[in-house]
C-alpha positions in Angstrom: -19.5 -0.7 20.4 -17.1 -3.2 18.3 -15.7 -0.1 16.4 -15.6 1.9 19.3 -13.3 -0.7 20.7 -11.1 -1.1 18.1 -10.3 3.0 18.2 -9.7 3.1 21.8 -7.1 -0.4 21.5 -5.2 1.4 18.6 -4.8 4.5 20.2 -3.5 2.7 23.4 -1.1 1.1 20.8 -0.1 4.5 19.3 0.4 5.9 23.1 2.5 3.3 23.9 4.6 3.9 21.2 5.3 7.0 21.5 5.3 7.4 25.1 6.8 4.7 26.4 7.2 2.1 23.9 10.5 1.2 22.1 12.0 3.5 19.7 13.8 3.0 16.3 17.0 4.9 14.8 15.3 7.3 12.0 17.6 6.3 9.4 17.2 4.5 6.4 20.1 2.0 7.0 18.0 0.9 9.9 15.2 0.0 7.5 17.5 -1.8 5.2 19.5 -3.8 7.4 16.0 -5.1 9.2 14.3 -5.3 5.9 17.4 -7.2 4.6 16.9 -10.2 7.5 13.7 -10.0 7.3 13.3 -10.9 3.7 16.0 -13.1 4.5 14.2 -15.5 7.2 11.7 -18.8 7.1 8.5 -16.9 7.3 5.2 -18.6 9.4 2.1 -17.8 7.9 0.1 -18.9 10.5 1.6 -16.2 12.8 1.0 -14.0 10.3 -2.1 -14.4 9.9 -2.5 -13.7 13.5 -0.4 -10.9 13.3 -3.1 -9.4 10.7 -5.8 -9.0 13.0 -4.2 -5.8 13.7 -4.2 -4.9 10.1 -7.8 -6.7 8.8 -9.5 -3.2 10.5 -8.1 -0.7 8.1 -6.8 -2.9 5.2 -9.5 -5.2 6.2 -9.8 -9.3 6.3 -8.9 -9.8 2.0 -6.7 -7.0 2.6 -8.4 -5.4 0.3 -8.5 -2.2 1.3 -10.9 0.8 0.7 -12.3 1.9 -3.0 -11.9 5.7 -1.9 -8.0 5.1 -1.8 -8.3 6.0 1.8 -6.3 3.0 2.6 -4.4 0.7 -0.2 -5.1 -2.7 -2.3 -1.8 -5.0 0.1 -3.3 -8.1 -1.0 -1.1 -9.5 -3.0 1.5 -7.5 -2.8 4.9 -8.5 -3.0 6.1 -10.1 0.4 9.6 -8.1 -0.5 7.7 -4.6 -0.7 5.6 -5.2 2.4 8.4 -5.8 4.5 10.5 -2.7 2.7 7.7 -0.1 3.3 6.7 -1.7 7.2 11.1 -1.5 7.5 10.8 2.1 6.5 7.0 3.4 8.4 9.8 1.6 11.8 12.6 3.5 11.1 10.8 7.0 10.3 12.3 6.6 6.9 8.3 6.8 5.3 5.7 9.1 6.7 2.5 7.3 7.7 1.0 8.4 10.7 -2.0 5.9 11.1 0.3 2.8 10.2 3.4 3.9 12.7 1.8 3.0 16.3 1.4 -0.2 14.5 4.7 -1.3 13.3 6.5 -0.6 15.9 7.8 -3.4 18.1 4.9 -2.9 20.6 2.6 -4.5 17.9 5.3 -6.3 15.4 8.0 -7.6 17.5 10.7 -7.4 14.8 12.0 -9.4 11.6 10.4 -12.6 11.6 7.1 -10.8 12.8 7.5 -8.4 9.6 8.3 -11.8 7.3 5.7 -14.1 8.9 2.5 -10.8 7.9 4.1 -10.2 4.9 4.1 -13.6 3.8 0.6 -13.6 4.9 -0.6 -10.9 3.1 1.4 -11.7 -0.1 -0.2 -15.0 -1.0 -3.8 -13.0 0.0 -6.6 -12.9 -3.5 -6.9 -9.6 -5.1 -10.1 -7.7 -5.5 -11.5 -8.3 -8.8 -13.3 -4.8 -8.5 -9.9 -2.6 -7.8 -11.2 1.3 -8.0 -10.4 2.9 -11.3 -10.0 6.4 -12.5 -12.7 8.4 -14.9 -11.5 6.3 -18.8 -10.4 9.5 -20.5 -7.1 9.9 -22.4 -6.2 6.1 -21.6 -4.4 6.0 -24.9 -1.6 8.9 -23.5 -1.7 7.7 -19.9 -0.8 4.1 -22.0 2.0 5.9 -23.7 3.3 7.7 -20.8 3.6 4.8 -18.4 5.2 2.4 -21.6 7.8 4.7 -21.9 8.2 6.2 -17.9 7.1 3.4 -15.9 7.8 0.4 -17.5 11.0 -0.8 -17.7 10.6 0.2 -13.5 7.3 -1.6 -12.5 6.6 -4.0 -15.4 4.8 -3.9 -18.5 2.1 -5.2 -16.6 2.4 -3.6 -13.3 4.0 -6.7 -11.8 6.9 -5.0 -9.9 10.5 -6.7 -9.0 10.1 -8.8 -6.4 14.0 -8.4 -6.4 14.5 -4.6 -6.3 11.1 -4.2 -4.1 9.8 -2.1 -6.4 6.0 -2.6 -5.6 3.5 -4.3 -7.7 0.8 -1.8 -9.1 -1.3 -3.3 -11.0 -5.3 -3.7 -9.6 -4.9 -0.8 -6.8 -6.8 1.8 -6.9 -7.3 5.0 -8.8 -7.3 7.5 -5.9 -4.5 5.3 -3.7 -2.2 5.6 -6.8 -2.6 9.0 -7.8 -2.2 10.2 -4.0 1.2 8.3 -3.4 2.2 9.6 -7.0 1.6 13.3 -5.5 3.5 12.7 -2.6 6.4 10.6 -4.4 6.8 13.8 -6.8 6.6 16.6 -4.4 8.8 14.3 -2.0 6.2 13.8 1.4 7.0 10.1 0.6 10.7 10.1 1.7 11.0 6.5 0.6 10.8 6.6 -2.6 13.2 5.7 -5.6 15.7 8.8 -6.4 15.7 8.1 -9.7 11.8 8.1 -10.1 11.4 11.3 -8.3 13.8 13.1 -10.3 11.6 11.0 -13.4 8.3 12.6 -12.4 8.9 15.9 -11.7 7.9 16.9 -14.8 4.5 15.1 -15.0 1.4 17.3 -15.1 -1.2 17.2 -13.3 -3.4 15.4 -16.0 -0.7 13.5 -17.1 -0.5 11.8 -13.0 -4.0 11.2 -13.9 -4.3 9.8 -17.1 -1.4 7.3 -16.3 -2.5 6.7 -12.9 -5.6 5.2 -14.4 -4.1 3.5 -16.4 -2.3 1.7 -14.6 -5.9 1.0 -11.8 -6.7 -0.7 -14.8 -3.6 -3.3 -15.2 -5.1 -6.7 -14.3 -3.0 -8.7 -12.0 -3.0 -13.0 -13.4 -6.7 -14.4 -12.9 -4.7 -16.6 -10.6 -3.9 -13.9 -8.4 -7.8 -12.1 -8.5 -10.4 -13.3 -5.9 -13.9 -15.5 -7.3 -16.9 -13.3 -7.5 -18.0 -13.0 -3.4 -15.0 -14.4 -2.3 -14.6 -14.1 2.2 -11.7 -14.3 4.0 -12.8 -17.4 5.7 -9.8 -16.7 8.3 -12.0 -13.8 9.6 -15.1 -15.0 9.9 -16.8 -12.9 12.3 -15.2 -9.5 11.3 -17.7 -6.9 11.4 -18.2 -4.9 8.1 -20.7 -3.0 8.9 -19.1 -1.5 12.1 -16.5 0.5 9.2 -16.8 4.1 8.5 -18.5 5.8 5.5 -15.3 7.4 4.3 -13.9 3.8 4.3 -16.9 2.5 2.7 -17.1 4.7 -0.5 -15.6 6.2 -3.1 -16.2 10.0 -4.1 -16.2 11.0 -7.5 -12.9 11.1 -9.5 -12.8 14.8 -11.6 -10.2 15.4 -13.6 -8.6 18.6 -13.5 -7.5 21.3 -16.1 -4.0 20.7 -17.5 -1.5 22.5 -16.7 1.7 23.7 -19.0 4.2 21.6 -19.2 7.3 21.9 -16.0 4.7 23.1 -13.6 3.8 21.7 -10.5 
């Protein structure tokens, strides 16, 4: 019953956003302006905790997402990155139908609210057990990462707050693979243009081995939750009502290697 109520609430928010809610200009400039404003504000993490209640339904109270990659881990993500992604989704500069209704003004008021929830999420400890890949060709994955990715994402996947480059260490493997593919094919429209051009030549094997390597990059110990930790801000959250597709991760498979340049 509780899960049914959450679905109904989500649908209500969605209909309000699409049919009767305020609309936002679908331009990168709009997203950039709102993100810059939110980043400049002093966040209120207590308000962010209240706002996060609607996010916890999908991303979990801990912000760890789901091991199957259906939802990403957002705990510990850089605050500026969270803000930028919210602004891009709000301005329809990033296609994310699931997130869009919950990023609208009817759910998330404006720049201050974006700053508040981003600050709350960024300080959450990360899962000690993110889902990793099958563990094949990790030496090749490390070589690719150091050559193609480390310059922007950092040697350990720590990202860059000033440049809004995501922290990717400790992220679920299946989510990493899916997002990389979407960036490569142009589906994730707010991706860095330099990255899009750079990864066009990546084969399916390249993608899987480098994301396998990335999924094994460990966050600093101080950013990782202790064993058995549960977010004390959500003591009554019913995790048993989460759909099974969100709780279980399918066994990943390594596709056959393709010739260089083939998509």
